[in-house]
Structures are given as structure tokens and as C-alpha cells.
C-alpha positions as CSV (number, residue, x, y, z in Angstrom):
1,M,13.6,-24.5,-0.2
2,S,13.9,-26.5,-3.4
3,I,16.7,-25.6,-5.8
4,T,14.5,-25.3,-8.8
5,L,10.9,-25.7,-9.7
6,D,9.6,-26.4,-13.2
7,I,7.0,-24.2,-14.9
8,S,4.1,-26.6,-14.3
9,Q,4.8,-26.5,-10.5
10,K,5.0,-22.7,-10.4
11,N,1.8,-22.3,-12.5
12,S,-0.1,-24.8,-10.3
13,V,0.7,-22.8,-7.2
14,L,-0.4,-19.6,-8.8
15,R,-3.7,-21.1,-10.0
16,K,-4.3,-22.6,-6.6
17,M,-3.6,-19.2,-4.9
18,A,-6.1,-17.6,-7.2
19,V,-8.7,-20.1,-6.1
20,L,-7.8,-19.6,-2.4
21,V,-8.1,-15.8,-2.6
22,D,-11.5,-16.2,-4.2
23,E,-12.6,-18.7,-1.6
24,H,-11.3,-16.7,1.3
25,R,-12.3,-13.2,0.2
26,D,-14.5,-12.8,3.3
27,S,-11.6,-13.6,5.7
28,I,-9.3,-11.2,3.7
29,L,-11.9,-8.4,4.0
30,K,-12.4,-9.1,7.7
31,A,-8.6,-9.0,8.4
32,N,-8.4,-5.7,6.4
33,L,-11.2,-4.2,8.5
34,K,-9.1,-4.9,11.6
35,D,-6.2,-3.0,10.0
36,L,-8.5,-0.1,9.0
37,A,-9.9,0.1,12.5
38,S,-6.4,0.2,14.0
39,Y,-5.1,2.9,11.6
40,T,-5.2,6.2,13.4
41,G,-3.2,8.3,10.9
42,D,-4.6,11.1,8.7
43,D,-2.7,10.2,5.6
44,L,-5.5,9.9,3.0
45,A,-3.3,8.2,0.4
46,M,-2.0,5.6,2.9
47,R,-5.5,4.8,4.0
48,D,-6.6,4.4,0.4
49,R,-3.8,2.0,-0.3
50,L,-4.5,0.1,2.9
51,E,-8.1,-0.6,2.1
52,V,-9.1,-3.8,0.4
53,D,-12.5,-4.1,-1.3
54,E,-14.1,-6.6,-3.7
55,S,-12.6,-4.7,-6.6
56,K,-9.1,-5.1,-5.3
57,I,-9.7,-8.8,-4.6
58,E,-10.8,-9.3,-8.2
59,T,-7.6,-7.5,-9.3
60,M,-5.5,-9.9,-7.1
61,I,-7.2,-12.9,-8.7
62,A,-6.7,-11.5,-12.2
63,A,-3.0,-10.8,-11.5
64,L,-2.4,-14.4,-10.3
65,T,-4.3,-15.8,-13.3
66,Q,-2.4,-13.6,-15.8
67,L,0.9,-14.6,-14.2
68,S,0.0,-18.3,-14.5
69,N,-0.6,-17.9,-18.2
70,Q,2.7,-16.2,-19.0
71,E,5.8,-18.0,-20.2
72,D,8.6,-19.0,-17.9
73,P,11.1,-16.2,-17.6
74,I,13.9,-18.5,-16.5
75,G,16.2,-20.2,-19.0
76,V,15.4,-17.8,-21.8
77,E,18.3,-17.6,-24.2
78,R,19.6,-14.1,-24.7
79,F,22.8,-14.7,-26.7
80,R,24.7,-17.6,-28.3
81,F,28.2,-17.8,-29.7
82,T,30.4,-20.6,-31.1
83,H,34.0,-20.0,-30.2
84,D,36.8,-20.7,-32.6
85,N,37.8,-23.6,-30.5
86,G,34.4,-25.2,-30.8
87,M,33.0,-24.2,-27.4
88,Q,29.3,-23.5,-27.4
89,V,28.5,-20.3,-25.4
90,F,25.0,-19.3,-24.2
91,N,23.7,-16.6,-22.0
92,K,20.3,-17.3,-20.3
93,T,18.1,-15.7,-17.8
94,A,18.4,-16.9,-14.2
95,P,16.8,-16.1,-10.8
96,F,18.3,-13.5,-8.5
97,G,17.9,-15.9,-5.6
98,T,16.2,-14.2,-2.7
99,V,14.4,-10.8,-3.1
100,L,13.3,-8.7,-0.1
101,I,10.5,-6.1,-0.7
102,I,9.8,-3.6,2.0
103,Y,6.5,-1.8,1.5
104,E,3.8,0.3,3.2
105,S,0.1,-0.2,3.6
106,R,-0.7,-2.2,0.4
107,P,-2.0,-5.7,1.0
108,D,-2.2,-6.3,-2.7
109,V,1.6,-6.1,-2.9
110,T,1.6,-9.3,-0.8
111,I,-0.1,-11.0,-3.8
112,E,1.7,-9.3,-6.7
113,A,5.2,-9.3,-5.3
114,A,5.1,-12.9,-4.1
115,G,3.5,-14.1,-7.4
116,I,6.1,-12.4,-9.6
117,A,9.0,-13.4,-7.5
118,F,7.9,-17.0,-7.2
119,K,7.2,-17.5,-10.9
120,S,10.6,-15.9,-11.8
121,G,12.3,-18.5,-9.5
122,N,13.0,-16.3,-6.6
123,K,12.4,-16.7,-2.9
124,I,10.5,-13.6,-1.6
125,L,10.9,-12.0,1.8
126,L,7.9,-9.7,2.5
127,K,8.3,-6.9,5.0
128,G,5.0,-5.0,5.1
129,G,4.0,-2.1,7.3
130,K,2.5,-2.5,10.7
131,E,-0.7,-0.8,9.5
132,S,-1.5,-3.7,7.2
133,L,-0.3,-6.6,9.4
134,Y,-3.6,-8.6,9.7
135,S,-4.2,-8.4,6.0
136,N,-0.7,-9.4,5.1
137,L,-0.6,-12.3,7.5
138,G,-3.9,-13.6,6.2
139,I,-2.7,-13.5,2.6
140,V,0.7,-15.1,3.4
141,K,-1.2,-17.9,5.1
142,L,-3.0,-18.6,1.8
143,W,0.4,-18.5,0.0
144,H,1.6,-21.2,2.4
145,Q,-1.5,-23.3,1.8
146,A,-1.1,-23.0,-2.0
147,L,2.5,-24.1,-1.7
148,F,1.8,-26.9,0.8
149,D,-1.1,-28.3,-1.4
150,N,1.4,-28.6,-4.2
151,N,4.1,-30.3,-2.1
152,I,6.4,-27.3,-2.3
153,S,8.3,-25.8,0.6
154,T,6.5,-22.8,2.2
155,D,10.0,-21.2,2.5
156,W,9.5,-19.7,-1.0
157,V,7.3,-17.0,0.6
158,E,8.3,-15.6,4.0
159,Y,6.9,-12.7,5.9
160,L,9.2,-10.7,8.1
161,N,7.1,-9.3,11.0
162,Y,9.8,-6.9,12.1
163,N,9.7,-3.5,13.8
164,R,11.9,-0.6,12.6
165,S,14.9,-1.5,14.7
166,E,14.7,-5.2,13.8
167,T,14.4,-4.3,10.1
168,Q,17.5,-2.0,10.3
169,A,19.4,-4.9,12.0
170,F,18.4,-7.3,9.3
171,L,19.4,-4.9,6.5
172,E,22.8,-4.3,8.0
173,K,23.5,-8.0,8.9
174,P,21.0,-10.3,7.2
175,T,20.4,-13.6,9.0
176,Q,19.9,-15.2,5.6
177,N,21.1,-14.6,2.1
178,V,19.4,-11.6,0.3
179,D,20.3,-10.8,-3.3
180,L,18.1,-7.8,-4.0
181,I,16.0,-5.3,-2.0
182,V,13.1,-3.3,-3.4
183,P,11.7,-0.6,-1.1
184,R,8.2,0.4,-2.2
185,G,6.9,3.5,-0.4
186,G,7.6,7.1,0.5
187,E,11.0,8.9,0.3
188,K,11.7,8.3,4.0
189,L,11.3,4.6,3.6
190,I,13.6,4.6,0.5
191,A,16.2,6.7,2.3
192,F,16.1,4.3,5.3
193,V,16.7,1.2,3.1
194,K,19.4,2.8,1.1
195,E,21.2,3.9,4.2
196,H,21.3,0.5,5.9
197,A,21.2,-2.1,3.1
198,T,24.3,-4.1,2.3
199,C,23.1,-5.5,-1.0
200,P,21.8,-4.0,-4.3
201,V,18.6,-1.9,-4.0
202,I,16.1,-1.0,-6.8
203,V,14.3,2.2,-5.9
204,S,10.6,2.5,-6.5
205,G,10.7,6.3,-6.1
206,R,8.3,9.2,-6.1
207,G,5.8,10.1,-8.9
208,N,5.2,13.8,-9.3
209,N,4.0,13.3,-12.9
210,F,3.5,16.0,-15.5
211,V,1.0,16.6,-18.3
212,Y,2.0,19.0,-21.0
213,V,-0.8,20.5,-23.0
214,H,0.8,21.4,-26.4
215,N,-0.5,24.2,-28.5
216,E,-2.0,21.6,-31.0
217,A,-3.8,19.7,-28.3
218,D,-7.3,18.4,-28.5
219,R,-8.7,20.4,-25.6
220,A,-11.5,18.0,-24.7
221,L,-9.0,15.1,-24.7
222,A,-6.6,17.2,-22.5
223,L,-9.3,17.9,-20.0
224,D,-10.3,14.3,-19.7
225,N,-6.7,13.2,-19.4
226,I,-5.9,15.6,-16.6
227,I,-9.0,14.9,-14.6
228,N,-8.5,11.1,-14.9
229,G,-4.8,11.4,-14.0
230,K,-5.5,13.6,-10.9
231,T,-8.8,12.3,-9.5
232,D,-9.0,8.6,-10.4
233,K,-6.7,7.5,-7.6
234,I,-4.9,10.1,-5.6
235,S,-2.9,7.6,-3.7
236,A,-1.2,6.1,-6.8
237,C,2.3,7.0,-7.8
238,N,1.1,7.4,-11.4
239,A,-1.3,10.2,-10.5
240,V,-0.8,13.6,-12.1
241,D,0.5,16.4,-9.9
242,K,1.6,19.1,-12.4
243,V,0.1,20.5,-15.6
244,L,2.0,22.7,-18.1
245,I,-0.2,24.6,-20.6
246,D,1.4,26.0,-23.8
247,K,0.9,29.8,-23.8
248,N,-0.1,29.5,-27.5
249,L,-2.9,27.0,-27.0
250,P,-6.0,28.3,-28.9
251,N,-8.9,29.4,-26.7
252,K,-6.5,29.0,-23.8
253,E,-8.5,31.0,-21.4
254,D,-11.7,29.0,-21.9
255,F,-9.7,25.8,-21.5
256,I,-8.1,26.9,-18.2
257,R,-11.4,28.1,-16.8
258,N,-13.1,24.8,-17.7
259,L,-10.2,22.8,-16.3
260,I,-10.2,24.6,-13.0
261,T,-13.9,24.5,-12.6
262,T,-13.9,20.7,-13.3
263,L,-11.0,20.1,-10.8
264,K,-12.8,22.1,-8.1
265,N,-15.9,19.9,-8.6
266,F,-13.7,17.1,-7.5
267,N,-12.5,19.1,-4.5
268,V,-9.0,19.5,-5.9
269,E,-6.9,22.3,-4.4
270,I,-5.4,24.3,-7.3
271,I,-2.1,26.1,-7.1
272,G,-1.2,28.3,-10.1
273,D,1.7,30.2,-11.4
274,P,1.3,34.0,-11.7
275,S,0.1,33.7,-15.3
276,L,-3.1,32.0,-14.3
277,S,-4.3,34.9,-12.1
278,K,-5.2,36.6,-15.3
279,Y,-7.9,34.1,-15.9
280,V,-9.1,32.7,-12.6
281,D,-8.6,33.0,-8.9
282,V,-6.2,30.3,-7.7
283,N,-3.8,29.8,-4.8
284,P,-0.4,31.3,-5.9
285,I,2.9,29.4,-5.9
286,S,4.8,30.6,-2.9
287,D,7.9,28.4,-3.4
288,D,9.3,27.0,-6.6
289,N,10.2,23.8,-4.7
290,I,6.5,22.8,-4.9
291,W,7.2,21.8,-8.6
292,Q,9.2,18.8,-7.3
293,E,6.7,17.7,-4.6
294,E,4.7,14.6,-4.9
295,F,1.2,15.3,-3.4
296,L,-0.7,12.0,-3.1
297,D,-3.6,14.2,-2.4
298,Y,-6.4,16.3,-4.0
299,K,-3.9,18.9,-5.0
300,I,-2.4,20.1,-8.3
301,V,-0.1,22.8,-9.7
302,I,-1.0,24.4,-13.1
303,G,1.3,26.7,-15.0
304,E,2.0,28.1,-18.4
305,T,5.0,27.3,-20.5
306,E,6.5,29.0,-23.6
307,N,6.9,25.9,-25.8
308,A,7.7,22.2,-25.8
309,P,11.5,22.6,-25.2
310,E,10.7,24.7,-22.0
311,A,8.2,22.1,-20.9
312,I,10.7,19.3,-21.4
313,S,13.3,21.2,-19.5
314,K,10.9,21.8,-16.6
315,I,9.8,18.2,-16.4
316,N,13.4,16.9,-16.4
317,K,14.3,19.3,-13.7
318,Y,11.4,18.7,-11.3
319,S,9.7,15.4,-12.0
320,G,10.4,12.1,-10.1
321,G,11.4,10.4,-13.3
322,H,8.2,8.3,-13.2
323,S,5.7,9.3,-15.9
324,A,4.9,12.3,-18.1
325,A,2.4,12.9,-20.9
326,I,2.0,15.2,-23.9
327,I,-1.4,16.0,-25.3
328,T,-1.1,17.0,-29.0
329,R,-2.3,16.2,-32.5
330,N,1.2,16.7,-33.8
331,Q,2.9,13.3,-34.0
332,K,6.3,14.7,-34.6
333,E,6.1,17.0,-31.6
334,A,5.0,14.0,-29.5
335,E,7.9,11.9,-30.7
336,V,10.4,14.6,-29.8
337,F,8.8,15.1,-26.3
338,M,8.8,11.3,-25.6
339,A,12.4,10.9,-26.7
340,N,13.7,13.8,-24.6
341,V,11.7,13.6,-21.4
342,D,13.7,11.6,-18.8
343,C,11.0,9.5,-17.3
344,A,10.4,5.7,-17.0
345,A,7.1,6.0,-19.0
346,V,6.2,8.7,-21.5
347,Y,2.7,9.1,-23.0
348,H,1.1,10.7,-26.0
349,N,-2.6,11.4,-25.6
350,A,-3.0,8.8,-22.8
351,S,-3.3,8.9,-19.1
352,T,-0.2,8.4,-16.8
353,R,-2.5,6.2,-14.7
354,F,-1.6,3.3,-17.0
355,T,2.0,3.1,-15.6
356,D,1.1,-0.1,-13.8
357,G,2.4,-3.6,-14.4
358,F,-1.0,-5.2,-14.8
359,Q,-2.2,-2.4,-17.2
360,L,0.9,-2.8,-19.3
361,G,0.5,-6.5,-19.7
362,L,3.0,-7.7,-17.1
363,G,0.6,-9.5,-14.8
364,G,1.2,-7.1,-12.0
365,E,4.4,-5.6,-10.8
366,L,6.9,-6.0,-8.0
367,A,7.3,-2.2,-8.0
368,I,7.7,0.7,-10.4
369,S,11.4,1.5,-10.6
370,T,12.6,5.1,-11.1
371,D,16.2,3.8,-11.3
372,K,17.8,3.0,-14.6
373,L,19.5,-0.1,-13.4
374,H,18.5,-3.0,-13.2
375,Q,15.1,-2.2,-14.6
376,R,13.1,1.0,-15.3
377,G,9.4,1.4,-14.9
378,P,7.1,-1.5,-13.8
379,I,9.2,-4.5,-12.7
380,G,7.3,-7.5,-14.0
381,L,7.9,-11.2,-14.4
382,Q,10.5,-11.0,-17.1
383,H,12.4,-8.2,-15.3
384,L,13.0,-10.0,-12.0
385,V,15.8,-12.0,-13.4
386,T,19.5,-11.8,-13.9
387,N,21.5,-13.7,-16.4
388,K,24.0,-16.6,-16.4
389,W,26.6,-17.9,-18.9
390,Y,26.5,-21.5,-20.0
391,I,29.6,-22.8,-21.8
392,H,29.8,-26.3,-23.2
393,G,33.1,-27.8,-24.3
394,N,35.0,-31.1,-24.8
395,G,38.2,-30.4,-23.1
396,Q,39.2,-26.9,-24.4
397,I,41.9,-25.0,-22.4
398,R,43.3,-21.6,-22.8
């Protein structure tokens, strides 16, 4: 692998990859059909993430194009200082080196993760799940062609076709240098990586996102927000799982009836706290632990809350630290909510479904971090860097 690549080389590879994905969309779809045919599980969310269609291919191409148009994240000056002795001190962004991402079922990650890592000057090791093997290998083949056509080593993008025991062995005793690991998947995968990894890990954790309908909410807006957050893509980590409705919401009963009727039209299973039984017939909560569960399914929990402070407290207790939204006309209440909810992304009158690197202007994402170090929320191009000190002198000694 080359030591460094200039920005024109990196952009040329990304543009070439976009062309190749467009030209080979039929082969990508055929490989994905083989993966779908081999998948025998009953996990609706995993199957949804596994499937590639024309829309996902267009998103892949758009992500590559957006990345190629962004500025180089390497060598960006963050700090400068002139020492009393005349030394010139600079702090600039630098690549991590080699990044390993371990992920389940999502072939589009093979595009986004490799693209972001490559443009930010990092070698990427891709460890996808066995359920998406044919799709991933087909996409990696295109990466290698894009690199080769630009006279750049194919070592920049490497696929690790390992089983579980081989992955564990690699995590514990890597056969090559690894500077950062990002597990992107369920809690079992994350726990497995954290247990065995011997280098830093950024966790792309669970969603379990909340919407709080404040007593000054626009009820029509709240309804649209919740329906979109729950039903647009149930397999997404930014989907809504919990709704808290202020007990002082005007015409609350009508709102709740309308919300539940609409959700049922989408075949969403509704679980409600005892207060909802006064208005509609819903499945009762049998265990409070359900408030901290991420569903990734057509399932939602709805409850009442006394006020905004109680809603904030409940969200901070049970959510996955991913995304939360408040629906209100009161700007001040929104600002208090957003400042105090401990999530990577907080929304006022907008859907949690926008917690996504591409949607937030990053050109895709490596993952969505629920850690607070090194980066929180979508990990985009400018976040997959570390920093480095550059000191220029003319013989200074201390």
C-alpha cells in the first residue's frame, strides 16, 4: 500500500467506482439474489438490510459522488502556535492508518465504509456477515478494479472472509496492524468485538429512539413524524420505538385514537402503558424493561408522561443514546429538551430517520456512533481522522 495519496488520486478512484457500480448494477443485483436465496433466517430487519434494489444502488452511486466532491479531510490545520523560542507549531488532521469494520447483512456498507475510509487516507478491512458474502465480494471486486485502473494498490480495500472463530483469532492477535475497529450490528456482535479486540473500538450501538409529543405540539405534525419514524424503514437504527405523550396535550384522546388507528393500518403492534387503556384497547406493558428494548420490527410502545422533565428523564434512562425528538411549537421548550437529552442526535419537529450520514451531508457514514469518544453520531469523512503535531524549528533545544 502506498504511504500517501493526493486528493486527485482519491477522487479519481471514487468517481471510477461510481461508474463501475452503475455499469455493473445487474451483476450486483444477481449476487444479492444469491444471498437472499441463501438466507434462511426469520429476522425481518436483517433481510431488509440484506436486500439490494435499484434504489439502494442509486444511493451507493450518490454517496460515492458526494464523497468525491468533498474537501480532503487530511492535513487540515486545527491549531497553530508560535513558541517564544521561534518554533512554529501546528496541529493537523491525519489518518488512523488501518480501520476494521465488522458488519452484518448490509452490502451498501461495503460501498460507504470503504469510500469514507479511503478518502480519509485509511486502509479499510471489511468483515461482512456470511449472509451477504456474494454481494460483498462482488462490490469489493469493483473496488479493486477502480484502484487498479488508477494505478493504486488494491491493498487499500481488503475483504476478510473469516468465520466466527477466525474473526476472534484476528481480533485477539491481528496478523496485520489495525488502528481502529468499528462493529456495526446488533448488541451480540458489539459485545463479541469489545470482548476480544486489542485495539480501540468505536461502538455503533442500539437505537431505541423516542419521540416526545409536548403539550404545545402540532398534532398533525406529531402524527406524521411518528408514522414516518416507525414505518418508513423498520430495520434502521434511526427508527422510532417509543412515544411519550404529554398528559396535558389538548384533545389528547382524539390524537391517541388517531395515532393508534394509523399505526394499526401499517400493521404495527402497539404496546401501551396503563393510561392508554382509558382510550383504546392496546397490549399492556408487562415488563418495564421493554422501554429499553430496540425492536427493529413493526412494534411500538406508547405512554403518557407528566411533563417535559419527566420525558427527558425517561429518555435518558432507557434510550440507546442514538436519537430523540420533541414535537412542539414552543422553541424554548425544544431548546431545553435538546440540551438535556443525552443522545447523539436530537430533533425538534423533524423525524429521527434523518440520523444518517448521507442525509446530514456527510456523503454517507462508516457507522453511527453511540459512544462519546472518538466521534458521536454519524461517522463521516471528516471524523475518520486523528491528529498529528508538526513542529518546525531551526535548532531549538530545551
